[in-house]
VOMAR-344579 format. One record per residue (C-alpha): x, y negated, z negated; residue in three letters; residue number from 1. Coordinates in steps of 0.05 Angstrom, whole numbers. Layout:
<sites>
       px       py       pz   figu   miba
        X        Y        Z    ALA    NUM
...
</sites>
This chain:
<sites>
       px       py       pz   figu   miba
      -98      353     -280    MET      1
      -25      336     -266    ALA      2
        5      268     -281    ARG      3
       54      248     -227    ILE      4
       98      186     -229    VAL      5
      136      161     -168    VAL      6
      194      112     -180    ILE      7
      204       69     -119    GLY      8
      156       34      -71    ALA      9
      198       37       -9    GLY     10
      199       84       51    LEU     11
      204      147        8    GLY     12
      162      126      -52    GLY     13
      102      100      -14    MET     14
      102      159       34    SER     15
      107      207      -25    ALA     16
       49      175      -62    ALA     17
        3      178       -1    TYR     18
       24      249       17    GLU     19
       13      272      -55    LEU     20
      -57      243      -56    ARG     21
      -76      273       11    GLU     22
      -46      341       -4    THR     23
      -66      350      -77    LEU     24
     -134      316      -77    GLY     25
     -166      267     -125    LYS     26
     -163      307     -189    GLU     27
      -91      289     -204    HIS     28
      -65      223     -231    ARG     29
      -12      188     -189    ILE     30
       25      124     -207    ALA     31
       79       87     -169    VAL     32
      131       43     -204    VAL     33
      163       -7     -156    GLY     34
      214      -63     -163    GLN     35
      171     -122     -142    GLY     36
      101     -127     -114    GLU     37
      116     -115      -40    HIS     38
      133      -58        6    PHE     39
      184      -78       60    GLY     40
      201      -39      122    PHE     41
      276      -37      113    THR     42
      295      -14      184    PRO     43
      268      -81      211    SER     44
      313     -124      167    ASN     45
      365     -135      222    PRO     46
      310     -166      265    TRP     47
      288     -209      207    LEU     48
      359     -234      197    ALA     49
      362     -264      267    VAL     50
      291     -292      266    GLY     51
      260     -238      310    TRP     52
      212     -221      254    ARG     53
      180     -260      197    LYS     54
      174     -231      127    PRO     55
       99     -223      133    GLU     56
      109     -181      196    ASP     57
      145     -126      159    ILE     58
      119     -129       88    THR     59
       54     -116       51    LEU     60
       28     -118      -20    GLU     61
       39      -49      -48    ALA     62
      -13      -52     -104    GLY     63
      -77      -63      -63    PRO     64
      -55      -13      -10    ALA     65
      -42       41      -62    LEU     66
     -106       25     -100    ALA     67
     -148       42      -39    ARG     68
     -123      114      -49    LYS     69
     -134      112     -125    ASP     70
      -60      107     -138    ILE     71
      -38       63     -196    ALA     72
       19       13     -186    PHE     73
       67      -23     -232    ASP     74
      114      -73     -198    GLY     75
      157      -88     -259    SER     76
      208      -33     -244    GLY     77
      231       28     -283    ALA     78
      268        5     -345    LEU     79
      283       73     -375    ARG     80
      270      147     -363    ILE     81
      261      192     -424    ASP     82
      269      259     -391    ALA     83
      261      298     -456    ALA     84
      194      265     -471    ALA     85
      175      262     -397    ARG     86
      162      188     -399    GLN     87
      179      128     -355    VAL     88
      184       60     -390    HIS     89
      170        2     -344    THR     90
      194      -70     -345    GLY     91
      124      -92     -365    ALA     92
      127      -50     -428    GLY     93
       82        6     -404    ALA     94
       99       79     -420    VAL     95
       78      128     -366    LEU     96
       75      202     -385    ASP     97
       88      251     -329    TYR     98
       85      325     -312    ASP     99
      125      311     -249    TYR    100
      171      254     -234    LEU    101
      191      235     -163    LEU    102
      252      190     -159    ILE    103
      253      151      -94    CYS    104
      287       90     -123    SER    105
      335       74      -67    GLY    106
      405       49      -84    PRO    107
      438       -3     -128    LYS    108
      479      -48      -82    LEU    109
      551      -48     -108    ALA    110
      574     -116      -83    PHE    111
      615     -124     -146    GLU    112
      664      -72     -121    GLU    113
      691     -121      -69    VAL    114
      705     -190      -99    PRO    115
      670     -246      -62    GLY    116
      621     -202      -24    SER    117
      546     -205      -25    GLY    118
      494     -260      -17    PRO    119
      486     -274      -91    GLU    120
      549     -309     -115    GLY    121
      590     -283      -56    GLY    122
      606     -305       14    HIS    123
      575     -250       58    THR    124
      504     -236       79    GLN    125
      466     -170       75    SER    126
      408     -136      110    VAL    127
      396      -84       55    CYS    128
      332     -117       28    THR    129
      279     -163       56    THR    130
      301     -218        9    THR    131
      373     -211       33    HIS    132
      352     -211      106    ALA    133
      312     -275       95    GLN    134
      374     -307       64    ARG    135
      416     -281      122    ALA    136
      367     -315      171    TRP    137
      372     -382      135    ARG    138
      448     -377      137    ALA    139
      445     -358      211    TYR    140
      401     -419      226    GLU    141
      455     -464      196    GLU    142
      509     -426      233    PHE    143
      475     -439      300    LEU    144
      486     -514      291    HIS    145
      562     -502      286    ASP    146
      579     -433      312    PRO    147
      646     -399      303    GLY    148
      678     -331      286    PRO    149
      633     -275      259    VAL    150
      652     -214      218    VAL    151
      604     -155      212    ILE    152
      616      -86      182    GLY    153
      614      -39      123    ALA    154
      662      -36       64    VAL    155
      697       23       33    GLN    156
      650       73        2    GLY    157
      592       52       46    ALA    158
      547      107       71    SER    159
      498       68      115    CYS    160
      534       47      178    PHE    161
      476       45      228    GLY    162
      450      -23      206    PRO    163
      520      -53      213    ALA    164
      524      -31      285    TYR    165
      453      -53      297    GLU    166
      464     -122      268    PHE    167
      528     -132      309    ALA    168
      492     -114      374    MET    169
      429     -153      357    ILE    170
      469     -214      338    LEU    171
      507     -208      403    ASP    172
      442     -204      442    ALA    173
      412     -263      406    ASP    174
      473     -307      417    LEU    175
      473     -290      491    ARG    176
      400     -311      496    LYS    177
      418     -377      463    ARG    178
      477     -387      510    LYS    179
      524     -390      449    LEU    180
      560     -323      455    ARG    181
      621     -355      486    ASP    182
      631     -397      423    LYS    183
      630     -337      375    VAL    184
      689     -288      369    PRO    185
      663     -225      335    MET    186
      701     -173      294    THR    187
      672     -107      268    PHE    188
      706      -84      204    VAL    189
      691      -14      179    THR    190
      716       38      131    SER    191
      702       92      183    GLU    192
      763      127      211    PRO    193
      739      111      281    TYR    194
      682       74      315    ILE    195
      620      118      317    GLY    196
      639      162      258    HIS    197
      575      140      223    MET    198
      593      176      159    GLY    199
      577      240      197    LEU    200
      644      259      227    GLY    201
      619      233      294    GLY    202
      556      254      330    VAL    203
      569      282      400    GLY    204
      607      229      439    ASP    205
      588      174      391    SER    206
      661      150      388    LYS    207
      668      139      463    GLY    208
      598      111      473    LEU    209
      601       62      415    MET    210
      671       39      432    GLU    211
      647       26      502    SER    212
      588      -15      476    GLU    213
      633      -57      433    LEU    214
      681      -69      490    ARG    215
      626      -89      537    GLN    216
      602     -139      486    ARG    217
      672     -166      471    HIS    218
      670     -144      398    ILE    219
      738     -128      368    LYS    220
      742      -76      313    TRP    221
      785      -54      255    ILE    222
      775       17      228    VAL    223
      802       52      166    ASN    224
      793      -17      134    ALA    225
      790      -30       60    LYS    226
      763     -100       45    VAL    227
      804     -129      -11    GLN    228
      769     -195      -22    GLU    229
      723     -245       12    VAL    230
      737     -319        3    ARG    231
      699     -378       33    PRO    232
      710     -371      108    GLY    233
      762     -316      102    GLU    234
      763     -240       93    LEU    235
      823     -200       70    ALA    236
      825     -128       93    ALA    237
      879      -74       94    VAL    238
      879      -25      153    GLU    239
      902       45      134    HIS    240
      934      101      174    ASP    241
      908      173      181    ALA    242
      940      192      115    GLN    243
      905      136       78    GLY    244
      969       94       70    GLN    245
      967       18       81    PRO    246
      985        2      153    LEU    247
      970      -71      165    LYS    248
      940     -130      128    GLU    249
      887     -172      163    HIS    250
      864     -242      145    MET    251
      801     -255      186    ILE    252
      770     -324      190    ALA    253
      694     -329      195    PHE    254
      636     -377      194    LYS    255
      585     -321      185    TYR    256
      595     -252      155    ALA    257
      550     -193      141    MET    258
      580     -133      104    LEU    259
      542      -72       81    LEU    260
      563      -52       10    PRO    261
      575       15      -22    ALA    262
      515       44      -59    PHE    263
      506       69     -130    LYS    264
      446       97     -168    GLY    265
      400       48     -202    VAL    266
      412       38     -276    ASP    267
      350       72     -304    ALA    268
      364      135     -263    VAL    269
      439      136     -272    ALA    270
      430      132     -348    ALA    271
      394      199     -354    VAL    272
      443      250     -381    GLU    273
      458      307     -334    GLY    274
      413      281     -278    LEU    275
      464      247     -234    CYS    276
      535      250     -207    ASN    277
      587      198     -228    PRO    278
      560      147     -177    ARG    279
      490      153     -206    GLY    280
      459      194     -149    PHE    281
      410      248     -168    VAL    282
      435      319     -163    ILE    283
      383      364     -130    VAL    284
      377      437     -107    ASP    285
      353      457      -37    PRO    286
      282      445      -61    HIS    287
      296      371      -78    GLN    288
      292      388     -152    ARG    289
      339      371     -209    SER    290
      374      434     -235    PRO    291
      376      403     -305    ARG    292
      304      376     -307    TYR    293
      255      420     -267    PRO    294
      200      368     -272    GLN    295
      242      316     -235    ILE    296
      249      314     -159    PHE    297
      285      263     -116    ALA    298
      284      239      -44    ALA    299
      320      187       -3    GLY    300
      382      145      -14    VAL    301
      382      161      -89    CYS    302
      399      235      -75    VAL    303
      470      260      -83    ALA    304
      498      285      -17    ILE    305
      573      299      -12    PRO    306
      613      265       43    PRO    307
      613      304      108    VAL    308
      689      303      108    GLU    309
      747      269       73    ALA    310
      767      204      107    THR    311
      829      160       97    PRO    312
      785      105       68    VAL    313
      724      131       29    PRO    314
      658      137       67    THR    315
      592      167       46    GLY    316
      539      208       81    ALA    317
      478      170      106    PRO    318
      405      187       90    LYS    319
      363      168      150    THR    320
      288      153      151    GLY    321
      270      218      185    PHE    322
      311      257      133    MET    323
      275      220       77    ILE    324
      208      241      107    GLU    325
      231      313      106    SER    326
      252      308       33    MET    327
      185      277       14    VAL    328
      145      332       48    THR    329
      189      385       15    THR    330
      174      356      -54    ILE    331
       99      350      -42    VAL    332
       94      422      -17    ARG    333
      134      448      -77    ASN    334
       91      411     -127    ILE    335
       29      437      -92    GLN    336
       56      508      -95    ALA    337
       70      503     -169    GLU    338
        1      475     -184    LEU    339
      -27      535     -147    GLN    340
       15      582     -189    GLY    341
       63      597     -132    LYS    342
      139      591     -130    PRO    343
      166      525     -105    ALA    344
      209      550      -48    GLU    345
      202      498        8    PHE    346
      266      467       33    GLU    347
      279      403       72    GLY    348
      319      408      137    THR    349
      366      349      122    TRP    350
      375      333      195    ASN    351
      407      266      211    ALA    352
      368      226      262    VAL    353
      381      151      271    CYS    354
      349      104      321    LEU    355
      393       42      324    ALA    356
      367      -18      362    ASP    357
      417      -60      401    MET    358
      373     -118      420    GLY    359
      362     -100      493    ASP    360
      377      -25      489    THR    361
      390       25      433    GLY    362
      428       87      410    ALA    363
      399      152      384    ALA    364
      443      195      339    PHE    365
      422      267      326    VAL    366
      460      316      281    ALA    367
      426      382      264    LEU    368
      441      396      209    PRO    369
      475      335      180    GLN    370
      533      375      150    ILE    371
      576      412      202    PRO    372
      579      462      234    PRO    373
      517      440      273    ARG    374
      468      471      320    ASN    375
      456      405      357    VAL    376
      498      341      359    THR    377
      490      285      409    TRP    378
      487      210      419    THR    379
      447      177      475    LYS    380
      441      104      493    ILE    381
      382       74      531    GLY    382
      324       26      531    LYS    383
      278       82      509    TRP    384
      310       79      440    VAL    385
      293        5      433    HIS    386
      221       20      452    VAL    387
      218       80      405    ALA    388
      243       39      346    LYS    389
      191      -15      360    LEU    390
      138       38      361    GLY    391
      162       68      296    PHE    392
      159        1      261    GLU    393
       87      -12      282    LYS    394
       66       59      266    TYR    395
       99       62      198    PHE    396
       70       -4      176    LEU    397
        1       20      198    TYR    398
       11       82      155    LYS    399
       30       40       94    MET    400
      -28       -8      103    ARG    401
      -80       46      113    HIS    402
      -53       98       65    GLY    403
      -46      155      114    THR    404
        6      209      105    SER    405
       -2      244      172    GLU    406
       67      240      205    PRO    407
       41      237      276    ILE    408
       97      193      303    TYR    409
      151      232      265    GLU    410
      125      298      290    LYS    411
      121      273      362    TYR    412
      191      242      364    ILE    413
      223      299      325    LEU    414
      187      349      369    GLY    415
      216      316      431    LEU    416
      285      321      399    LEU    417
      274      394      379    GLY    418
      278      380      305    ILE    419
      242      415      248    GLU    420
      220      372      189    ARG    421
      211      428      138    LEU    422
      233      500      127    LYS    423
      179      548      108    SER    424
      177      577       38    ALA    425
      215      641       29    ALA    426
      175      704       43    LYS    427
</sites>
């Protein structure tokens, strides 16, 4: 019997737990350690932030759902990892022994790197968590009584640009529905070297298509931007040239602002000697395994992936939901192989696929593989993307509520896009 602990009860952690149970059977012990009692469908947070969803629409209690599959749950968070003893210490004081540890912890949000940013003690909103999105909705409700300038974007070091574009487009669509758009000047501020870079060096004609979308929606933009400070009602940013030298200072007034932060690794993971890079992200080999600790695997935002290219202002590489699913399946197959006495040689594809909703349409970004040179790279805009994202939300929440690991939707959509989720083990 193997003892398997999964840190994280988000998209990666919950999927991993269910897939482990279904693939390995009932004879192995599986436990999930989450930060809080609920699973939240993060991709729907921009909808929650404008009132298009309620928290109960996109969340569920993780413990009861996991228990139906005989998976233990501790919602007190991982306090410490003792890699030498193969133990996880939880916030509730429990000590969980493991034969295999899966880290799917997600990121630590580094709001402190930009003074005045963030919803807790700062002056900007966030859609990174369900709690943040709820707070963003309350602030938006107040804003609607006295609308004015809006700033949306992603700061230096950010790696997740899709939700910033999504939120800008969704906010634009919502304001138009309310007949308030004419009262709200909008500015998109980003550390990307150009609109549509996405931390991927561009995806097909993403630059032209996304610039066109922003123009049509009367959204101004500032690229190569480093946010210096956020004060009440005012954002200070420095625009840089192609060599990374300061070009122009901007003081942007706002009545509502949402900025995505840079990410770091969570404290308990970053503290393990030799496990992570300097930012606290887990270093893994092609099999999603730590080179230093062969019992530890990692999937999702917590994984160390180098930037696709050097940019004048630092940007990171995104980890999309479809990529996380590939990582999870890779880990499960490799653990299964080892338990069967076989070499763990499965590899994830690490393809970048992003479905970004725009309120009344959407954009699909496909980069195969994520790191250039690529076999496939394109961006397409259309109402079908909006419909596809709605379908993915409903399907994924169904999976989490019913404990199924069968990736029917993922296989169907990825199949249409010509994408493989997993490389076969070496012969």
